[in-house]
RODO-2510 file (C-alpha; in nm, 4 decimals, decimal comma):
residues 361
     n   res          X          Y          Z
     1     m    -0,9532    -1,0133     2,6712
     2     k    -0,8399    -0,7021     2,7281
     3     i    -1,1219    -0,4101     2,8185
     4     s    -0,9611    -0,2211     2,4953
     5     i    -1,0832    -0,5727     2,2598
     6     l    -1,3879    -0,5662     2,4749
     7     k    -1,4874    -0,2119     2,3699
     8     k    -1,3560    -0,2683     1,9586
     9     l    -1,6113    -0,5910     1,9655
    10     e    -1,8516    -0,4028     2,1452
    11     f    -1,8872    -0,1352     1,8931
    12     l    -1,8560    -0,3554     1,6238
    13     e    -2,1975    -0,4602     1,7688
    14     n    -2,3572    -0,2127     1,8411
    15     r    -2,2819    -0,1034     1,4239
    16     f    -2,3828    -0,4422     1,3037
    17     y    -2,7030    -0,3753     1,4448
    18     e    -2,7605    -0,0190     1,3550
    19     i    -2,6944    -0,1183     0,9916
    20     e    -2,9187    -0,3891     1,0030
    21     m    -3,1390    -0,1053     1,0749
    22     i    -3,0318     0,1436     0,8068
    23     l    -3,0070    -0,1999     0,4850
    24     s    -3,3831    -0,2596     0,6430
    25     n    -3,4923     0,0823     0,5214
    26     k    -3,7404     0,0624     0,2030
    27     n    -3,5151     0,3662     0,1403
    28     t    -3,2268     0,3366     0,1387
    29     i    -3,2305     0,0599    -0,1757
    30     h    -3,2631     0,3262    -0,4100
    31     n    -2,9483     0,5324    -0,3200
    32     k    -2,7244     0,1966    -0,4654
    33     i    -2,3525     0,3456    -0,3921
    34     f    -2,5288     0,3668     0,0051
    35     f    -2,6313     0,0235    -0,0277
    36     l    -2,3425    -0,1115    -0,1228
    37     d    -2,0745    -0,0316     0,1247
    38     l    -2,3236    -0,0642     0,4010
    39     s    -2,3671    -0,3925     0,2429
    40     r    -1,9911    -0,4494     0,1894
    41     e    -1,9518    -0,3226     0,6176
    42     y    -2,1965    -0,5670     0,7277
    43     l    -2,0807    -0,8910     0,5633
    44     k    -1,7438    -0,7626     0,6778
    45     i    -1,8090    -0,7501     1,0558
    46     s    -2,0300    -1,0577     1,1221
    47     t    -1,8232    -1,2819     1,1417
    48     v    -1,6981    -1,1151     1,4120
    49     v    -2,0120    -1,0602     1,6304
    50     t    -2,1530    -1,4051     1,5323
    51     l    -1,8175    -1,4854     1,7627
    52     f    -1,9025    -1,1982     2,0634
    53     k    -2,1714    -1,3268     2,0938
    54     k    -2,0546    -1,7164     2,0974
    55     w    -1,8261    -1,5542     2,3041
    56     k    -2,0528    -1,3660     2,5799
    57     k    -2,3154    -1,6109     2,6076
    58     n    -2,0332    -1,8921     2,6798
    59     n    -1,9896    -1,6671     2,9924
    60     l    -2,3080    -1,6155     3,0833
    61     n    -2,3061    -2,0432     3,0504
    62     i    -1,9365    -2,0071     3,3135
    63     y    -2,1243    -1,8145     3,5326
    64     n    -2,4043    -1,9683     3,5979
    65     t    -2,1886    -2,3158     3,6268
    66     k    -1,9787    -2,1955     3,8831
    67     k    -2,3054    -2,1258     4,0867
    68     l    -2,3164    -2,5334     4,1140
    69     l    -2,0119    -2,5435     4,2702
    70     k    -2,2554    -2,4565     4,6088
    71     d    -2,4222    -2,7818     4,5609
    72     k    -2,2182    -3,0977     4,6623
    73     e    -2,4955    -3,3611     4,4909
    74     i    -2,2778    -3,1924     4,1152
    75     r    -2,0575    -2,9882     4,1842
    76     f    -1,8152    -3,2644     4,0537
    77     l    -1,9922    -3,2764     3,7051
    78     a    -2,0484    -2,8543     3,7191
    79     l    -1,6911    -2,8913     3,7408
    80     e    -1,6200    -3,0224     3,4609
    81     d    -1,8519    -2,8317     3,2267
    82     i    -1,6242    -2,5332     3,3393
    83     q    -1,3232    -2,6781     3,2421
    84     i    -1,5298    -2,7510     2,9024
    85     l    -1,6541    -2,4000     2,8539
    86     k    -1,3038    -2,2503     2,9888
    87     k    -1,1650    -2,3909     2,6230
    88     r    -1,4139    -2,3125     2,4628
    89     k    -1,3406    -1,9612     2,5392
    90     k    -0,9850    -1,9591     2,4508
    91     k    -1,0813    -2,1223     2,0960
    92     i    -1,3839    -1,8393     2,0478
    93     e    -1,1564    -1,5533     2,1575
    94     k    -0,8374    -1,6893     1,9311
    95     k    -1,1021    -1,6626     1,5814
    96     i    -1,2446    -1,3255     1,7423
    97     y    -0,8165    -1,2461     1,7569
    98     f    -0,8260    -1,3603     1,4098
    99     s    -1,1504    -1,1613     1,2759
   100     l    -1,0079    -0,8391     1,3443
   101     i    -0,7328    -0,8804     1,2253
   102     s    -0,8127    -0,7512     0,8508
   103     s    -0,6194    -0,9378     0,5871
   104     d    -0,4871    -0,7575     0,2626
   105     p    -0,6668    -0,7409    -0,0201
   106     k    -0,4041    -0,8313    -0,2007
   107     d    -0,3084    -1,0674    -0,0403
   108     i    -0,5117    -1,3385    -0,2971
   109     l    -0,3241    -1,1812    -0,5938
   110     n    -0,0952    -1,3275    -0,8050
   111     c     0,2234    -1,1471    -0,7669
   112     f     0,5681    -1,1409    -1,0096
   113     i     0,9243    -1,2338    -0,8639
   114     e     1,2401    -1,0757    -0,9822
   115     i     1,5742    -1,2827    -0,8508
   116     r     1,8472    -1,0047    -0,8505
   117     a     2,2467    -1,1119    -0,8061
   118     a     2,3840    -0,8511    -0,5974
   119     s     2,7476    -0,8824    -0,4107
   120     g     2,9605    -1,1366    -0,4877
   121     g     3,0080    -1,1515    -0,8893
   122     d     2,9448    -1,4914    -1,0643
   123     e     2,8613    -1,6788    -0,6834
   124     s     2,5231    -1,4355    -0,6201
   125     s     2,4361    -1,5364    -0,9776
   126     i     2,4589    -1,8725    -0,9254
   127     f     2,2839    -1,7985    -0,6664
   128     c     1,9918    -1,6278    -0,7927
   129     g     1,9513    -1,9910    -1,0564
   130     d     1,9470    -2,1757    -0,6679
   131     l     1,6291    -1,9169    -0,5256
   132     y     1,4194    -1,9979    -0,8898
   133     r     1,4387    -2,3285    -0,8253
   134     m     1,3258    -2,3283    -0,4919
   135     y     1,0566    -2,0660    -0,5567
   136     v     0,9684    -2,3327    -0,8580
   137     r     0,9642    -2,6288    -0,6049
   138     y     0,7243    -2,4766    -0,3465
   139     s     0,5298    -2,3187    -0,6670
   140     e     0,4672    -2,7006    -0,7774
   141     s     0,3412    -2,8332    -0,4227
   142     k     0,1202    -2,5713    -0,3533
   143     n    -0,0154    -2,6423    -0,7315
   144     w     0,0645    -2,2745    -0,8532
   145     k     0,1836    -2,2244    -1,2639
   146     i     0,5138    -2,0203    -1,3693
   147     d     0,4974    -1,7642    -1,6534
   148     l     0,9058    -1,6508    -1,6948
   149     i     0,9161    -1,3213    -1,8082
   150     h     1,2821    -1,2189    -1,9001
   151     t     1,6384    -1,3347    -1,7799
   152     h     1,9668    -1,2735    -1,7421
   153     n     2,1920    -1,5060    -1,7429
   154     g     2,5478    -1,4782    -1,5535
   155     e     2,8671    -1,6362    -1,7224
   156     k     2,8879    -1,9381    -1,4685
   157     g     2,5644    -2,0243    -1,4313
   158     g     2,2372    -1,9075    -1,3097
   159     y     2,1426    -1,5920    -1,3403
   160     k     2,2452    -1,2044    -1,3275
   161     e     1,8539    -1,1400    -1,3415
   162     i     1,5271    -1,3479    -1,4015
   163     i     1,1681    -1,2181    -1,3589
   164     f     0,8886    -1,4684    -1,3155
   165     k     0,5277    -1,4509    -1,2307
   166     i     0,3678    -1,7523    -1,0045
   167     i     0,0074    -1,7522    -1,0942
   168     g    -0,1688    -1,8912    -0,8047
   169     k    -0,4531    -1,8031    -0,5489
   170     k    -0,2812    -1,5880    -0,3008
   171     s     0,0766    -1,6714    -0,4167
   172     f     0,1609    -1,2794    -0,3048
   173     g    -0,0217    -1,3572     0,0282
   174     f     0,2437    -1,6248     0,1353
   175     l     0,5699    -1,4907    -0,0821
   176     k     0,5151    -1,1192     0,0939
   177     f     0,7368    -1,1505     0,2840
   178     e     1,0325    -1,2790     0,0778
   179     s     1,1154    -0,9375    -0,0890
   180     g     1,4480    -0,8261     0,0785
   181     g     1,8285    -0,9071     0,0491
   182     h     1,9239    -1,3084     0,0606
   183     r     2,2674    -1,3803     0,2046
   184     v     2,4284    -1,6556     0,0818
   185     q     2,7032    -1,8593     0,2429
   186     r     2,9674    -2,1713     0,1011
   187     v     3,2853    -2,2827    -0,0911
   188     p     3,2172    -2,1691    -0,4007
   189     k     3,2906    -2,4410    -0,6960
   190     t     3,5457    -2,2056    -0,8112
   191     e     3,7582    -2,1490    -0,5294
   192     t     3,9913    -2,3653    -0,4899
   193     q     4,1256    -2,3180    -0,1394
   194     g     3,8252    -2,4787     0,0299
   195     r     3,7145    -2,0694     0,1454
   196     i     3,3530    -1,9935     0,2488
   197     h     3,1791    -1,6688     0,0554
   198     t     2,9790    -1,4630     0,1867
   199     s     2,7269    -1,3926    -0,1549
   200     t     2,4045    -1,1558    -0,1527
   201     c     2,0595    -1,1785    -0,4140
   202     i     1,7683    -0,9145    -0,4064
   203     i     1,4207    -1,0579    -0,4095
   204     a     1,0821    -0,7861    -0,4665
   205     v     0,7847    -0,9530    -0,5120
   206     i     0,5094    -0,7753    -0,6621
   207     p     0,1465    -0,8281    -0,6609
   208     e    -0,0180    -0,8444    -1,0222
   209     l    -0,3344    -0,6026    -0,9520
   210     p    -0,6349    -0,6857    -1,1675
   211     k    -0,6807    -0,4640    -1,5176
   212     d    -0,9711    -0,2600    -1,3395
   213     e    -0,6386    -0,1274    -1,0644
   214     v    -0,4283    -0,1343    -1,3110
   215     i    -0,3065     0,2424    -1,3390
   216     k    -0,2826     0,3442    -1,7524
   217     i     0,0818     0,4855    -1,8619
   218     e     0,0327     0,7267    -2,1570
   219     n     0,2204     0,6158    -2,5051
   220     k     0,3853     0,9538    -2,4426
   221     d     0,5538     0,8357    -2,1393
   222     l     0,7389     0,4944    -2,2645
   223     k     1,0414     0,4186    -2,4964
   224     i     1,0416     0,0916    -2,6205
   225     d     1,3020    -0,0774    -2,7776
   226     t     1,3793    -0,4097    -2,9312
   227     f     1,6720    -0,6114    -2,9373
   228     r     1,7117    -0,9858    -3,0531
   229     s     1,7448    -1,1992    -2,7462
   230     s     1,9962    -1,3791    -2,6394
   231     g     1,9872    -1,7594    -2,4922
   232     a     1,7904    -2,0626    -2,6291
   233     g     1,5518    -2,0922    -2,8475
   234     g     1,7137    -2,2503    -3,2165
   235     q     1,8335    -2,0195    -3,4693
   236     h     1,4941    -1,7423    -3,4415
   237     v     1,6865    -1,6498    -3,1617
   238     n     1,9325    -1,5314    -3,3928
   239     t     1,7395    -1,3608    -3,6812
   240     t     1,4629    -1,1718    -3,5077
   241     d     1,4043    -0,8669    -3,3022
   242     s     1,1606    -0,9821    -3,0327
   243     a     1,2642    -0,9045    -2,6898
   244     i     1,1965    -0,6088    -2,6326
   245     r     1,2595    -0,3443    -2,3477
   246     i     1,0096    -0,0626    -2,2401
   247     t     1,1284     0,2288    -2,0349
   248     h     0,8662     0,4094    -1,8112
   249     l     0,9798     0,8475    -1,8996
   250     p     0,8980     0,9740    -1,5680
   251     t     1,0428     0,6981    -1,2956
   252     g     1,3260     0,5543    -1,4522
   253     i     1,1726     0,2112    -1,4496
   254     s     1,2624     0,0002    -1,6947
   255     v     1,1421    -0,4117    -1,8473
   256     e     1,2964    -0,6306    -2,0408
   257     c     1,1487    -0,9155    -2,1902
   258     q     1,2744    -1,1790    -2,4185
   259     d     1,1578    -1,5407    -2,3766
   260     e     0,8635    -1,5108    -2,5897
   261     r     0,9193    -1,5525    -2,9391
   262     s     0,6467    -1,3054    -3,0431
   263     q     0,6890    -0,9825    -3,0235
   264     h     0,4314    -0,8477    -2,9415
   265     k     0,2711    -1,1605    -2,6733
   266     n     0,6943    -1,0113    -2,4602
   267     k     0,5046    -0,6294    -2,4723
   268     a     0,2181    -0,7899    -2,2881
   269     k     0,4552    -0,9385    -2,0480
   270     a     0,7045    -0,6000    -2,0483
   271     l     0,4447    -0,3511    -2,0017
   272     n     0,1887    -0,6023    -1,7151
   273     v     0,5700    -0,6060    -1,5330
   274     l     0,6077    -0,2264    -1,5281
   275     q     0,2434    -0,1382    -1,4634
   276     a     0,2727    -0,3639    -1,1520
   277     r     0,6217    -0,2151    -1,0364
   278     i     0,4758     0,1402    -1,0301
   279     q     0,2154     0,0853    -0,8913
   280     n     0,3410    -0,0714    -0,6100
   281     i     0,5841     0,2113    -0,5613
   282     i     0,1877     0,4448    -0,5433
   283     s     0,1066     0,1805    -0,2984
   284     i     0,4457     0,1748    -0,0765
   285     k     0,4733     0,5863    -0,0790
   286     k     0,1104     0,5243     0,0548
   287     k     0,0392     0,3586     0,3129
   288     k     0,4119     0,2652     0,4848
   289     e     0,2448     0,0156     0,7046
   290     l     0,5644    -0,1964     0,8061
   291     s     0,9961    -0,1137     0,8187
   292     l     0,9766    -0,3725     0,5550
   293     k     0,7509    -0,2326     0,3289
   294     k     0,9190     0,1385     0,4084
   295     k     1,2573     0,0746     0,2203
   296     n     1,2638     0,0262    -0,1488
   297     l     1,1632    -0,2836    -0,2309
   298     l     1,4670    -0,4076    -0,4222
   299     g     1,7091    -0,2675    -0,1074
   300     s     2,0654    -0,1771    -0,1632
   301     g     2,2201    -0,5380    -0,2488
   302     a     2,5295    -0,4859     0,0316
   303     r     2,5523    -0,7653     0,2838
   304     s     2,4777    -0,6254     0,5086
   305     d     2,1141    -0,5620     0,3979
   306     r     1,9799    -0,9329     0,4835
   307     n     1,6503    -1,1146     0,5612
   308     r     1,7702    -1,4113     0,5384
   309     t     2,1079    -1,5714     0,5652
   310     y     2,1519    -1,9583     0,3643
   311     n     2,4172    -2,1379     0,5157
   312     f     2,5523    -2,4494     0,3878
   313     p     2,8142    -2,5450     0,5650
   314     q     2,6630    -2,5966     0,8152
   315     n     2,2955    -2,7008     0,7367
   316     r     2,1481    -2,3442     0,8718
   317     v     1,8825    -2,0771     0,7401
   318     t     1,8440    -1,8163     0,9605
   319     d     1,5258    -1,5420     0,9539
   320     h     1,6883    -1,1858     1,1052
   321     r     1,3400    -1,0106     1,1249
   322     i     1,1794    -1,2908     1,3379
   323     n     1,5010    -1,4489     1,4456
   324     l     1,4719    -1,8082     1,3638
   325     t     1,7203    -2,0224     1,2635
   326     l     1,6743    -2,3594     1,1095
   327     y     1,9069    -2,6580     1,0049
   328     k     1,7209    -2,7186     0,7225
   329     l     1,8560    -2,5914     0,4740
   330     d     1,8711    -2,8698     0,1862
   331     k     1,4694    -2,9365     0,2258
   332     i     1,3732    -2,5153     0,2220
   333     l     1,6492    -2,5762    -0,1581
   334     l     1,3062    -2,8476    -0,2334
   335     g     1,0675    -2,6342    -0,1938
   336     n     0,9653    -2,7026     0,1775
   337     l     0,8945    -2,3016     0,2259
   338     d     0,5799    -2,3172     0,4806
   339     i     0,8211    -2,3624     0,7805
   340     l     0,9528    -2,0739     0,6513
   341     i     0,6844    -1,8584     0,5555
   342     e     0,4081    -1,9256     0,7625
   343     p     0,5997    -1,8627     1,1047
   344     i     0,7023    -1,5080     0,9479
   345     l     0,3166    -1,4936     0,8298
   346     r     0,2340    -1,4959     1,2510
   347     e     0,4141    -1,2571     1,3761
   348     h     0,2938    -0,9996     1,1212
   349     q    -0,1002    -1,1507     1,2460
   350     a     0,0851    -1,0854     1,5579
   351     k     0,1948    -0,7258     1,5186
   352     i    -0,0796    -0,6121     1,3547
   353     f    -0,2621    -0,7556     1,6782
   354     s    -0,0367    -0,5877     1,9020
   355     e    -0,0907    -0,2712     1,7355
   356     l    -0,4726    -0,2683     1,6960
   357     s    -0,4945    -0,3085     2,1102
   358     e    -0,2991    -0,0290     2,2020
   359     n    -0,5429     0,1659     1,9259
   360     n    -0,8096     0,1208     2,1083
   361     k    -0,6503     0,1435     2,4358
***
């Protein structure tokens, strides 16, 4: 284990005992805010401190067992024990590394997904539909629910834009790195000469924050328009102005919702998405932790602005951020997204851990 990590662990262990002493003081409980803050910190570092104690005890056992190697009668048994202890040491170290990586508290939240057709015309809209169905199937595999918020249908199928909410524990944590450009390479159905076309869709994944964290938007900052819904819905679609468009005047952000028959429900949904968008922009500006988040979440929409390429002729998917290529496009479109998502999450954790090591040298 690196010296920088050991120093970090020793600091946390000392801090753990320090908090323990403060919490045991009867006067501490009288300051409720101070008491709660300390209790949270104590709970947060308790896991890694417990693991560090196990690691030190295991190291002591290795040291003591090595002394037995001088005894010829039990040397063989001592060697076996050392191998077992070394394997245990590696397992403990792995747990320590992941415990040191603080997970984003937003990971447990529901999320909104926006898919927008970018370059490529009708083919881009059709691919938007393919991506939407891919996320629906993935959500079904996780027992998550889908709440459709807004659709703008493409002229030849798919969607020019679609917004939906995924309701399920850790949905944002799993899907947050889907944000960005998604490029498709295939022969469109409308292509008569069999040429491969390249089109792009842009995806934004935004967390749905708890009610107590949602920013308040003044009514004077909103412009609300009503209009008649388009698409499926029977006679009702053509007779009532149930669709809603809300524009946040200070930022210019606009959200439409026409999925519900009730104007009130559409307004509530649109406002929910609007609040999430504004909060997300504020969060990105504050943190700027990753280069992925430094850019506008929706990207430029240009063919060159891509995170992932879906090549149909080769049944290939390439994630350009981690140089991962899989020849399983058919399975991925059926919702088997974990084979792409898990390597990205591991890479993200590795980067955080690397930064942690650098900061503690």
